[in-house]
C-alpha positions as CSV (number, residue, x, y, z in Angstrom):
1,M,-8.4,-14.8,-3.2
2,S,-7.3,-11.3,-2.2
3,T,-4.4,-10.8,0.1
4,R,-5.1,-7.1,0.9
5,G,-4.5,-6.2,4.5
6,R,-2.6,-9.4,5.3
7,L,0.4,-11.4,4.3
8,A,-0.1,-14.0,1.6
9,T,0.5,-17.6,2.4
10,P,3.2,-19.3,0.3
11,A,0.6,-21.0,-1.9
12,E,-1.2,-17.7,-2.5
13,S,2.0,-15.8,-3.4
14,E,2.9,-18.5,-5.9
15,T,-0.4,-18.3,-7.7
16,E,-1.2,-14.6,-7.3
17,P,1.5,-12.2,-8.5
18,P,1.3,-8.8,-6.9
19,T,-0.8,-6.3,-8.9
20,V,-1.0,-2.6,-8.8
21,P,-4.0,-0.8,-10.2
22,A,-3.5,0.4,-13.8
23,D,-4.9,3.8,-12.8
24,L,-1.9,4.6,-10.7
25,N,0.5,6.8,-12.7
26,S,3.0,7.9,-10.0
27,A,5.9,5.7,-9.3
28,Q,5.7,6.6,-5.6
29,A,2.0,5.8,-5.5
30,K,2.7,2.4,-7.0
31,L,5.5,1.8,-4.5
32,V,3.3,2.7,-1.5
33,Y,0.3,0.7,-2.8
34,H,2.5,-2.3,-3.5
35,S,4.1,-2.1,0.0
36,L,0.6,-2.0,1.7
37,D,-0.6,-4.9,-0.5
38,A,2.5,-7.0,0.0
39,A,3.5,-6.3,3.6
40,G,0.1,-5.4,5.1
41,P,-1.3,-2.3,6.9
42,G,1.0,0.2,8.5
43,D,1.1,3.7,9.9
44,A,3.1,6.5,8.3
45,D,6.2,5.8,10.4
46,D,6.1,2.1,9.3
47,L,5.7,3.0,5.7
48,A,8.4,5.7,5.7
49,R,10.8,3.2,7.1
50,R,9.8,0.4,4.7
51,L,10.1,2.6,1.7
52,N,12.8,5.1,2.7
53,L,10.5,8.0,2.0
54,K,10.1,11.3,3.8
55,K,6.8,11.5,5.7
56,M,5.8,14.7,4.0
57,S,6.0,13.1,0.6
58,L,4.4,9.9,2.0
59,F,1.3,11.8,3.4
60,S,0.8,13.4,0.0
61,V,0.8,10.0,-1.7
62,L,-1.4,8.4,0.9
63,D,-3.9,11.3,0.6
64,S,-4.1,10.9,-3.1
65,L,-4.4,7.1,-2.9
66,Q,-7.2,7.5,-0.3
67,K,-9.1,10.1,-2.3
68,A,-8.9,7.7,-5.4
69,G,-10.3,4.9,-3.3
70,F,-7.2,2.6,-3.4
71,V,-6.2,3.0,0.3
72,E,-8.3,3.2,3.4
73,R,-7.3,4.7,6.7
74,D,-8.4,3.5,10.2
75,G,-7.0,5.9,12.8
76,S,-3.3,6.0,12.0
77,Q,-3.3,2.7,10.0
78,Y,-3.4,2.6,6.2
79,C,-4.3,-0.5,4.2
80,C,-5.4,-1.3,0.6
81,A,-9.1,-0.8,0.0
């Protein structure tokens, strides 16, 4: 069962370790993807606070993840695809 876009229940988190697509090469891309997968959707401000990243860097990573099909955007909210 996928937990993308929502928080895992305790039973799910015990049976499903967090995974990051093998295609992601950038450490920042992995960090952003993992944050969205683990903590759920968020806007750029949320993600910048969660990850202690500058928004300019974050937008570049989010754009790359979106173009690669790993992340979807709905208005200002980003979530795992």
